[in-house]
C-alpha positions as a printed Julia matrix, in Angstrom:
79×3 Matrix{Float64}:
  -3.28   21.24  -14.91
  -6.6    22.66  -14.81
  -7.79   24.37  -11.67
 -11.16   23.7   -10.27
 -12.96   25.54   -7.4
 -14.86   23.49   -4.96
 -17.34   24.29   -2.4
 -15.75   22.38    0.4
 -12.09   22.13   -0.56
 -11.69   25.48   -2.39
  -9.22   25.55   -5.49
  -7.85   22.37   -6.3
  -5.53   21.26   -9.26
  -6.6    18.07  -11.05
  -4.6    16.54  -13.9
  -6.79   16.55  -17.13
  -5.54   13.55  -18.67
  -3.77   10.17  -18.04
  -0.64   11.65  -19.47
  -0.64   14.47  -17.0
  -1.55   12.14  -14.13
   1.39    9.95  -14.86
   3.73   12.73  -15.42
   2.84   14.32  -12.05
   3.31   10.94  -10.31
   6.63   10.44  -11.78
   7.65   13.92  -10.66
   6.62   13.09   -7.16
   8.35   10.03   -7.07
  11.65   11.76   -8.39
  11.36   14.49   -5.74
  11.04   11.79   -3.08
  14.51   10.46   -4.3
  12.99    7.57   -6.59
  14.34    6.29   -9.73
  12.55    4.56  -12.73
  13.94    1.37  -13.82
  13.13   -0.96  -16.58
  13.79   -4.48  -15.68
  13.75   -7.77  -17.69
  13.23  -10.88  -15.52
  13.54  -14.54  -16.61
  10.46  -16.63  -16.55
  11.11  -18.23  -13.13
  11.72  -14.79  -11.58
   8.31  -13.53  -12.94
   6.5   -16.74  -11.64
   8.12  -16.26   -8.23
   7.25  -12.53   -8.1
   3.72  -13.4    -9.18
   3.41  -16.04   -6.28
   4.53  -13.6    -3.94
   2.08  -10.96   -5.05
  -0.68  -13.54   -4.72
   0.32  -14.05   -1.16
   0.57  -10.46   -0.31
  -2.26   -8.73   -2.13
  -1.79   -5.54   -0.73
   1.71   -5.13   -2.26
   2.67   -4.2    -5.81
   5.55   -5.06   -7.87
   7.52   -2.22   -7.01
   7.2    -2.55   -3.35
   7.94   -6.27   -3.53
  11.09   -5.82   -5.39
  12.21   -2.98   -3.16
  11.36   -5.37   -0.13
  13.62   -8.14   -1.67
  16.39   -5.72   -2.46
  16.28   -4.39    1.15
  16.12   -7.85    2.65
  19.02   -9.21    0.58
  21.18   -6.2     1.2
  20.51   -6.55    5.02
  21.31  -10.37    4.93
  24.58   -9.5     2.98
  25.81   -6.57    5.04
  25.25   -8.13    8.57
  26.65  -11.6     7.82
């Protein structure tokens, strides 16, 4: 990553390309214990996910799916 010298923040590293930004983001998520998954959903599940995202505009697909898994897990383990 290129390093830039700023007047207010000193030297900072900024990814130069989209590829480097994505790679940096993935490495950060991996260090936090996350795992990348490729998931195929049926049409109905996609429609339901989109409807939930319309209801909760601050959420994204990843956070919404994590919430759904957490909720189902809690229901199944406390019953």
